[in-house]
ZADO-1210 file (C-alpha; in nm, 4 decimals, padded with zeros to 6 digits):
<atoms>
<atom x="10.1056" y="07.8812" z="08.4586" code="MET" pos="1"/>
<atom x="09.8309" y="07.7319" z="08.2414" code="ASN" pos="2"/>
<atom x="09.9087" y="07.3816" z="08.3677" code="ARG" pos="3"/>
<atom x="09.8945" y="07.5035" z="08.7292" code="LEU" pos="4"/>
<atom x="09.5593" y="07.6730" z="08.6660" code="GLU" pos="5"/>
<atom x="09.4201" y="07.3499" z="08.5239" code="ARG" pos="6"/>
<atom x="09.5365" y="07.1705" z="08.8400" code="GLU" pos="7"/>
<atom x="09.3547" y="07.4224" z="09.0581" code="GLY" pos="8"/>
<atom x="09.6469" y="07.6353" z="09.1743" code="VAL" pos="9"/>
<atom x="09.5574" y="07.9765" z="09.0336" code="ARG" pos="10"/>
<atom x="09.7036" y="08.2252" z="09.2777" code="ASN" pos="11"/>
<atom x="10.0621" y="08.1023" z="09.2799" code="VAL" pos="12"/>
<atom x="10.3385" y="08.2810" z="09.0935" code="LEU" pos="13"/>
<atom x="10.6712" y="08.1106" z="09.0336" code="PHE" pos="14"/>
<atom x="10.9488" y="08.3377" z="08.9197" code="THR" pos="15"/>
<atom x="11.3209" y="08.3838" z="08.9377" code="ASP" pos="16"/>
<atom x="11.3419" y="08.7554" z="08.9995" code="CYS" pos="17"/>
<atom x="11.7156" y="08.7685" z="08.9330" code="LEU" pos="18"/>
<atom x="11.6856" y="08.6288" z="08.5786" code="ARG" pos="19"/>
<atom x="11.3540" y="08.7468" z="08.4405" code="GLN" pos="20"/>
<atom x="11.3699" y="08.6262" z="08.0802" code="ARG" pos="21"/>
<atom x="10.9992" y="08.6187" z="08.0089" code="ASP" pos="22"/>
<atom x="10.8541" y="08.9615" z="07.9201" code="GLU" pos="23"/>
<atom x="10.5172" y="08.8661" z="08.0751" code="ASN" pos="24"/>
<atom x="10.6862" y="08.7940" z="08.4071" code="VAL" pos="25"/>
<atom x="10.8643" y="09.1283" z="08.3912" code="LYS" pos="26"/>
<atom x="10.5253" y="09.2974" z="08.3504" code="LYS" pos="27"/>
<atom x="10.3385" y="09.1089" z="08.6214" code="ILE" pos="28"/>
<atom x="10.5985" y="09.1015" z="08.9028" code="VAL" pos="29"/>
<atom x="10.5629" y="09.4746" z="08.9891" code="PRO" pos="30"/>
<atom x="10.1827" y="09.4385" z="08.9902" code="LEU" pos="31"/>
<atom x="10.1923" y="09.1379" z="09.2203" code="VAL" pos="32"/>
<atom x="10.4473" y="09.3099" z="09.4434" code="THR" pos="33"/>
<atom x="10.2222" y="09.6155" z="09.4723" code="GLU" pos="34"/>
<atom x="09.9199" y="09.3992" z="09.5477" code="LEU" pos="35"/>
<atom x="10.1014" y="09.2092" z="09.8220" code="ILE" pos="36"/>
<atom x="10.2497" y="09.5222" z="09.9789" code="GLU" pos="37"/>
<atom x="09.9206" y="09.7117" z="09.9893" code="SER" pos="38"/>
<atom x="09.6833" y="09.4228" z="10.0603" code="GLY" pos="39"/>
<atom x="09.5910" y="09.3518" z="10.4216" code="SER" pos="40"/>
<atom x="09.4891" y="08.9979" z="10.3232" code="ARG" pos="41"/>
<atom x="09.8478" y="08.8842" z="10.2773" code="PHE" pos="42"/>
<atom x="10.0706" y="08.8246" z="10.5773" code="HIS" pos="43"/>
<atom x="10.4352" y="08.8715" z="10.4963" code="ARG" pos="44"/>
<atom x="10.7458" y="08.8458" z="10.7031" code="GLU" pos="45"/>
<atom x="11.0938" y="08.9525" z="10.5963" code="GLU" pos="46"/>
<atom x="11.3275" y="08.6595" z="10.6601" code="VAL" pos="47"/>
<atom x="11.6436" y="08.7920" z="10.4964" code="CYS" pos="48"/>
<atom x="11.7641" y="09.1370" z="10.3935" code="ASP" pos="49"/>
<atom x="12.0514" y="09.0406" z="10.1571" code="ARG" pos="50"/>
<atom x="11.8937" y="08.9560" z="09.9212" code="PRO" pos="51"/>
<atom x="11.5528" y="09.0683" z="10.0421" code="VAL" pos="52"/>
<atom x="11.3406" y="08.7583" z="10.0905" code="ILE" pos="53"/>
<atom x="10.9870" y="08.7549" z="10.2236" code="TYR" pos="54"/>
<atom x="10.7925" y="08.4639" z="10.3588" code="LEU" pos="55"/>
<atom x="10.4396" y="08.5064" z="10.2309" code="LEU" pos="56"/>
<atom x="10.1240" y="08.3489" z="10.3685" code="ASP" pos="57"/>
<atom x="09.8393" y="08.3634" z="10.1211" code="THR" pos="58"/>
<atom x="09.5251" y="08.2423" z="10.2932" code="PRO" pos="59"/>
<atom x="09.2954" y="08.0307" z="10.0850" code="GLY" pos="60"/>
<atom x="09.5306" y="07.9310" z="09.8028" code="VAL" pos="61"/>
<atom x="09.4555" y="07.5633" z="09.8558" code="LEU" pos="62"/>
<atom x="09.1438" y="07.4539" z="10.0435" code="PRO" pos="63"/>
<atom x="09.2125" y="07.2570" z="10.3614" code="PRO" pos="64"/>
<atom x="09.1230" y="06.8932" z="10.3261" code="LYS" pos="65"/>
<atom x="09.1552" y="06.6385" z="10.6027" code="ILE" pos="66"/>
<atom x="09.0952" y="06.2918" z="10.4634" code="GLU" pos="67"/>
<atom x="09.0021" y="06.1132" z="10.7868" code="ASN" pos="68"/>
<atom x="09.0097" y="06.1321" z="11.1653" code="ILE" pos="69"/>
<atom x="09.3504" y="05.9650" z="11.1885" code="GLU" pos="70"/>
<atom x="09.5048" y="06.2298" z="10.9625" code="THR" pos="71"/>
<atom x="09.3308" y="06.5037" z="11.1587" code="GLY" pos="72"/>
<atom x="09.4683" y="06.3718" z="11.4870" code="MET" pos="73"/>
<atom x="09.8201" y="06.3526" z="11.3444" code="LYS" pos="74"/>
<atom x="09.7911" y="06.7149" z="11.2296" code="LEU" pos="75"/>
<atom x="09.6508" y="06.8229" z="11.5671" code="ALA" pos="76"/>
<atom x="09.9306" y="06.6379" z="11.7485" code="SER" pos="77"/>
<atom x="10.1881" y="06.8353" z="11.5506" code="CYS" pos="78"/>
<atom x="10.0113" y="07.1650" z="11.6186" code="GLY" pos="79"/>
<atom x="09.8844" y="07.2413" z="11.2681" code="THR" pos="80"/>
<atom x="09.5265" y="07.2482" z="11.3964" code="ILE" pos="81"/>
<atom x="09.4542" y="07.4707" z="11.6948" code="LEU" pos="82"/>
<atom x="09.4437" y="07.2629" z="12.0130" code="ASP" pos="83"/>
<atom x="09.1162" y="07.4049" z="12.1413" code="HIS" pos="84"/>
<atom x="08.9387" y="07.3036" z="11.8200" code="LEU" pos="85"/>
<atom x="09.0125" y="06.9365" z="11.8873" code="VAL" pos="86"/>
<atom x="09.0539" y="06.9401" z="12.2654" code="GLY" pos="87"/>
<atom x="09.3820" y="06.9046" z="12.4514" code="GLU" pos="88"/>
<atom x="09.2593" y="06.5962" z="12.6369" code="ASP" pos="89"/>
<atom x="09.1705" y="06.4252" z="12.3083" code="ILE" pos="90"/>
<atom x="09.5075" y="06.5150" z="12.1531" code="ILE" pos="91"/>
<atom x="09.6876" y="06.3860" z="12.4639" code="ALA" pos="92"/>
<atom x="09.4872" y="06.0619" z="12.4486" code="ASP" pos="93"/>
<atom x="09.5790" y="06.0145" z="12.0817" code="TYR" pos="94"/>
<atom x="09.9463" y="06.0843" z="12.1572" code="LEU" pos="95"/>
<atom x="09.9452" y="05.8287" z="12.4389" code="LEU" pos="96"/>
<atom x="09.7830" y="05.5749" z="12.2065" code="PHE" pos="97"/>
<atom x="10.0424" y="05.6478" z="11.9354" code="SER" pos="98"/>
<atom x="10.3395" y="05.6311" z="12.1708" code="LEU" pos="99"/>
<atom x="10.2228" y="05.2976" z="12.3095" code="ASN" pos="100"/>
<atom x="10.1475" y="05.1578" z="11.9623" code="ARG" pos="101"/>
<atom x="10.4978" y="05.2557" z="11.8463" code="LEU" pos="102"/>
<atom x="10.6466" y="05.1217" z="12.1717" code="GLU" pos="103"/>
<atom x="10.7949" y="05.4611" z="12.2590" code="ARG" pos="104"/>
<atom x="10.7758" y="05.4545" z="12.6373" code="PHE" pos="105"/>
<atom x="10.9964" y="05.7534" z="12.7198" code="SER" pos="106"/>
<atom x="10.6945" y="05.9214" z="12.8803" code="TYR" pos="107"/>
<atom x="10.7103" y="05.6571" z="13.1567" code="VAL" pos="108"/>
<atom x="11.0526" y="05.7782" z="13.2708" code="GLU" pos="109"/>
<atom x="10.9823" y="06.1487" z="13.2116" code="LYS" pos="110"/>
<atom x="10.6711" y="06.1481" z="13.4289" code="TYR" pos="111"/>
<atom x="10.7895" y="05.8864" z="13.6826" code="ASN" pos="112"/>
<atom x="10.5245" y="05.6279" z="13.5986" code="LEU" pos="113"/>
<atom x="10.5705" y="05.2688" z="13.7132" code="GLU" pos="114"/>
<atom x="10.5014" y="05.1190" z="13.3701" code="GLU" pos="115"/>
<atom x="10.3493" y="05.2050" z="13.0313" code="PRO" pos="116"/>
<atom x="09.9809" y="05.2791" z="13.0600" code="CYS" pos="117"/>
<atom x="09.6955" y="05.3180" z="12.8131" code="ASP" pos="118"/>
<atom x="09.4657" y="05.5051" z="13.0537" code="ASP" pos="119"/>
<atom x="09.4973" y="05.8752" z="12.9744" code="ILE" pos="120"/>
<atom x="09.3244" y="05.9787" z="13.2986" code="GLN" pos="121"/>
<atom x="09.5846" y="05.7907" z="13.5046" code="HIS" pos="122"/>
<atom x="09.8709" y="05.9392" z="13.3017" code="VAL" pos="123"/>
<atom x="09.7339" y="06.2941" z="13.3245" code="LEU" pos="124"/>
<atom x="09.6759" y="06.2593" z="13.6987" code="LYS" pos="125"/>
<atom x="10.0364" y="06.1428" z="13.7440" code="SER" pos="126"/>
<atom x="10.1644" y="06.4327" z="13.5334" code="ILE" pos="127"/>
<atom x="09.9568" y="06.6855" z="13.7301" code="ALA" pos="128"/>
<atom x="10.0793" y="06.5477" z="14.0625" code="VAL" pos="129"/>
<atom x="10.4440" y="06.5420" z="13.9463" code="LYS" pos="130"/>
<atom x="10.4247" y="06.9013" z="13.8213" code="LEU" pos="131"/>
<atom x="10.2179" y="07.0249" z="14.1153" code="GLY" pos="132"/>
<atom x="09.9372" y="07.1348" z="13.8830" code="LYS" pos="133"/>
<atom x="09.6172" y="07.1483" z="14.0844" code="THR" pos="134"/>
<atom x="09.3012" y="07.3553" z="14.0879" code="LYS" pos="135"/>
<atom x="09.0555" y="07.4409" z="14.3591" code="ARG" pos="136"/>
<atom x="08.7078" y="07.3002" z="14.3082" code="VAL" pos="137"/>
<atom x="08.3962" y="07.3482" z="14.5171" code="LYS" pos="138"/>
<atom x="08.2360" y="07.0217" z="14.6221" code="ALA" pos="139"/>
<atom x="07.8767" y="07.0119" z="14.7401" code="ILE" pos="140"/>
<atom x="07.8304" y="06.7815" z="15.0375" code="THR" pos="141"/>
<atom x="07.5413" y="06.7080" z="15.2707" code="GLY" pos="142"/>
<atom x="07.7078" y="06.9248" z="15.5355" code="VAL" pos="143"/>
<atom x="07.7823" y="07.2227" z="15.3076" code="GLY" pos="144"/>
<atom x="08.0152" y="07.3398" z="15.0359" code="ASN" pos="145"/>
<atom x="08.3853" y="07.2674" z="15.0733" code="ILE" pos="146"/>
<atom x="08.6797" y="07.3531" z="14.8509" code="THR" pos="147"/>
<atom x="08.9103" y="07.0695" z="14.7510" code="VAL" pos="148"/>
<atom x="09.2332" y="07.0516" z="14.5534" code="GLN" pos="149"/>
<atom x="09.2044" y="06.8390" z="14.2369" code="MET" pos="150"/>
<atom x="09.4656" y="06.7543" z="13.9730" code="PRO" pos="151"/>
<atom x="09.4484" y="06.9955" z="13.6806" code="ASP" pos="152"/>
<atom x="09.3996" y="06.7565" z="13.3901" code="TYR" pos="153"/>
<atom x="09.4002" y="07.0385" z="13.1329" code="SER" pos="154"/>
<atom x="09.7393" y="07.1656" z="13.2462" code="ALA" pos="155"/>
<atom x="09.8743" y="06.8097" z="13.2464" code="ALA" pos="156"/>
<atom x="09.7429" y="06.7475" z="12.8926" code="ALA" pos="157"/>
<atom x="09.9002" y="07.0755" z="12.7789" code="TYR" pos="158"/>
<atom x="10.2363" y="06.9708" z="12.9275" code="ASP" pos="159"/>
<atom x="10.2169" y="06.6247" z="12.7676" code="PHE" pos="160"/>
<atom x="10.1426" y="06.7743" z="12.4243" code="ILE" pos="161"/>
<atom x="10.4144" y="07.0395" z="12.4633" code="ARG" pos="162"/>
<atom x="10.6701" y="06.7741" z="12.5641" code="ALA" pos="163"/>
<atom x="10.5820" y="06.5710" z="12.2541" code="PHE" pos="164"/>
<atom x="10.6111" y="06.8713" z="12.0235" code="ARG" pos="165"/>
<atom x="10.9470" y="06.9722" z="12.1704" code="LYS" pos="166"/>
<atom x="11.0818" y="06.6214" z="12.1208" code="GLY" pos="167"/>
<atom x="11.1152" y="06.5522" z="12.4924" code="GLU" pos="168"/>
<atom x="10.9313" y="06.2212" z="12.4471" code="LEU" pos="169"/>
<atom x="11.1746" y="06.1081" z="12.1777" code="GLY" pos="170"/>
<atom x="11.1702" y="06.1258" z="11.8021" code="LYS" pos="171"/>
<atom x="10.8383" y="05.9919" z="11.6793" code="VAL" pos="172"/>
<atom x="10.7099" y="05.9466" z="11.3258" code="MET" pos="173"/>
<atom x="10.3309" y="05.9400" z="11.3341" code="LEU" pos="174"/>
<atom x="10.2933" y="05.8223" z="10.9735" code="ASP" pos="175"/>
</atoms>
């Protein structure tokens, strides 16, 4: 525990509850259990009942640290950063760039494109048309306002990202 504290991991407890040999562990486990059960800060989920095993999320144990934009985009592509914080269109553009760089062109067949493309707007338009995703937009003209159907680029980007995350665009290693 002292070594972990020196390394900056203070709020982590490692224990084998079935073979508690250390008297200090025997004393602290009930206290930690009580704290976790009564604290609203901890999110726990029972994943097994024989033996009882909980999955515990302790917010703030290690501070988030994203080294650079490339790492951030890889994390966003995998869904570990909320999409709206980065922008679905930006994530989709990064995924298209990555797929092309890795020569993974399965998106061409999935979305009925003629050939690989590095223009995200073209790809998203094709996806929206294929899926029938459109939205009504008012256009101001010299004659008056008219409503037109436009491809829904947001819905297309969402579908492209979802397909990547589900593995429908093939197995891809971003690192």
